[in-house]
C-alpha positions as a Python dict, from the first residue, in 0.01 Angstrom:
ca = {
    (1, 'M'): (0, 0, 0),
    (2, 'E'): (85, -340, 141),
    (3, 'S'): (398, -543, 96),
    (4, 'D'): (267, -697, -156),
    (5, 'G'): (189, -397, -400),
    (6, 'T'): (-157, -399, -310),
    (7, 'M'): (-405, -100, -139),
    (8, 'D'): (-504, -124, 201),
    (9, 'P'): (-872, -198, 185),
    (10, 'V'): (-1097, 136, 285),
    (11, 'L'): (-1297, 103, 539),
    (12, 'E'): (-1638, 236, 599),
    (13, 'N'): (-1499, 545, 834),
    (14, 'G'): (-1269, 658, 512),
    (15, 'H'): (-932, 509, 669),
    (16, 'S'): (-759, 210, 602),
    (17, 'Q'): (-701, -155, 801),
    (18, 'A'): (-330, 13, 870),
    (19, 'E'): (-414, 309, 1029),
    (20, 'E'): (-741, 133, 1232),
    (21, 'S'): (-486, -111, 1335),
    (22, 'G'): (-262, 140, 1488),
    (23, 'Q'): (-31, 80, 1211),
    (24, 'V'): (113, 431, 1092),
    (25, 'K'): (317, 388, 739),
    (26, 'H'): (563, 648, 681),
    (27, 'S'): (646, 765, 325),
    (28, 'P'): (1036, 661, 253),
    (29, 'R'): (1100, 1050, 231),
    (30, 'F'): (1015, 1045, 609),
    (31, 'R'): (1198, 766, 739),
    (32, 'K'): (1549, 845, 506),
    (33, 'F'): (1493, 1162, 660),
    (34, 'L'): (1507, 1068, 1003),
    (35, 'Q'): (1745, 783, 942),
    (36, 'D'): (1963, 1072, 807),
    (37, 'H'): (1934, 1343, 1074),
    (38, 'L'): (1883, 1117, 1413),
    (39, 'Y'): (2166, 1250, 1604),
    (40, 'L'): (2029, 1622, 1546),
    (41, 'I'): (1688, 1534, 1614),
    (42, 'C'): (1782, 1280, 1934),
    (43, 'N'): (1984, 1654, 2071),
    (44, 'I'): (1698, 1854, 1986),
    (45, 'V'): (1486, 1656, 2178),
    (46, 'G'): (1739, 1590, 2472),
    (47, 'I'): (1808, 1977, 2532),
    (48, 'I'): (1414, 2044, 2518),
    (49, 'V'): (1398, 1738, 2807),
    (50, 'G'): (1659, 1875, 2974),
    (51, 'F'): (1521, 2214, 2992),
    (52, 'L'): (1182, 2127, 3092),
    (53, 'I'): (1341, 1911, 3399),
    (54, 'G'): (1551, 2189, 3506),
    (55, 'L'): (1228, 2390, 3489),
    (56, 'L'): (1036, 2130, 3701),
    (57, 'A'): (1300, 2121, 3903),
    (58, 'R'): (1339, 2468, 3982),
    (59, 'S'): (963, 2536, 4029),
    (60, 'Q'): (926, 2234, 4296),
    (61, 'G'): (1195, 2398, 4533),
    (62, 'L'): (1470, 2119, 4503),
    (63, 'G'): (1694, 2331, 4625),
    (64, 'E'): (2057, 2375, 4526),
    (65, 'Q'): (2191, 2027, 4604),
    (66, 'G'): (1907, 1873, 4415),
    (67, 'I'): (1991, 2058, 4150),
    (68, 'L'): (2359, 2025, 4195),
    (69, 'W'): (2288, 1649, 4130),
    (70, 'L'): (2049, 1668, 3889),
    (71, 'G'): (2310, 1849, 3670),
    (72, 'L'): (2631, 1608, 3761),
    (73, 'P'): (2530, 1431, 3400),
    (74, 'G'): (2535, 1701, 3232),
    (75, 'E'): (2845, 1862, 3365),
    (76, 'L'): (3033, 1478, 3311),
    (77, 'Y'): (2941, 1499, 2924),
    (78, 'I'): (3058, 1836, 2908),
    (79, 'R'): (3398, 1752, 3070),
    (80, 'V'): (3439, 1391, 2855),
    (81, 'L'): (3395, 1599, 2559),
    (82, 'K'): (3641, 1867, 2655),
    (83, 'C'): (3913, 1532, 2708),
    (84, 'I'): (3823, 1411, 2368),
    (85, 'I'): (3911, 1751, 2197),
    (86, 'V'): (4275, 1744, 2209),
    (87, 'P'): (4362, 1431, 2112),
    (88, 'L'): (4110, 1473, 1789),
    (89, 'I'): (4318, 1765, 1661),
    (90, 'V'): (4649, 1589, 1740),
    (91, 'C'): (4540, 1274, 1524),
    (92, 'S'): (4396, 1527, 1273),
    (93, 'V'): (4677, 1704, 1271),
    (94, 'I'): (4863, 1395, 1230),
    (95, 'D'): (4660, 1236, 926),
    (96, 'G'): (4658, 1572, 791),
    (97, 'T'): (5063, 1568, 722),
    (98, 'A'): (5094, 1215, 683),
    (99, 'N'): (4838, 1222, 367),
    (100, 'T'): (5078, 1532, 211),
    (101, 'D'): (5349, 1479, -47),
    (102, 'P'): (5708, 1524, 128),
    (103, 'R'): (5818, 1843, -16),
    (104, 'T'): (5458, 1999, 95),
    (105, 'N'): (5500, 1809, 441),
    (106, 'G'): (5858, 2004, 519),
    (107, 'Q'): (5723, 2342, 395),
    (108, 'L'): (5393, 2315, 616),
    (109, 'G'): (5567, 2167, 883),
    (110, 'L'): (5785, 2462, 912),
    (111, 'V'): (5518, 2691, 868),
    (112, 'S'): (5302, 2504, 1157),
    (113, 'L'): (5698, 2542, 1412),
    (114, 'T'): (5644, 2899, 1322),
    (115, 'Y'): (5304, 2950, 1429),
    (116, 'M'): (5321, 2777, 1739),
    (117, 'I'): (5634, 2951, 1857),
    (118, 'I'): (5490, 3291, 1766),
    (119, 'S'): (5145, 3229, 1908),
    (120, 'N'): (5292, 3051, 2262),
    (121, 'S'): (5538, 3364, 2301),
    (122, 'I'): (5230, 3597, 2268),
    (123, 'G'): (5008, 3409, 2497),
    (124, 'A'): (5330, 3375, 2726),
    (125, 'C'): (5401, 3715, 2732),
    (126, 'L'): (5003, 3857, 2755),
    (127, 'G'): (5018, 3600, 3073),
    (128, 'L'): (5318, 3751, 3251),
    (129, 'V'): (5213, 4121, 3150),
    (130, 'W'): (4885, 4028, 3332),
    (131, 'C'): (5041, 3929, 3629),
    (132, 'L'): (5194, 4204, 3606),
    (133, 'I'): (4928, 4435, 3602),
    (134, 'F'): (4657, 4248, 3861),
    (135, 'K'): (4941, 4052, 4089),
    (136, 'P'): (4681, 3756, 4117),
    (137, 'G'): (4679, 3634, 4528),
    (138, 'K'): (4836, 3947, 4664),
    (139, 'S'): (4542, 3973, 4876),
    (140, 'L'): (4525, 3680, 5018),
}
């Protein structure tokens, strides 16, 4: 259908004028799907393209130095994501506690503080035990 509501005229070969001129019209459902899932589609395409470039680079004998430079953008991206995680969690906790009533917030704060103290204590004790058992750096 054209924009004015009329049908495209069908040519002798059975195709419409829009198809012959290279204009492919997609259904509204397809466009909605693309809009809703564009980030996912771009990620999948990026993963596939990166995988293929990596295979091509290895098959061409690029060498370790070339592969290191080829992987640099991906490594930087992962490091940036790691830097974003902690502030994102902190902001989420602050927003969550700010949106609760004071009584619930007090109880939640006490439970959170207790959990943090216990988990940090267990982590510190495990770290000390592992250091005493394996003695890292002794052979240096």
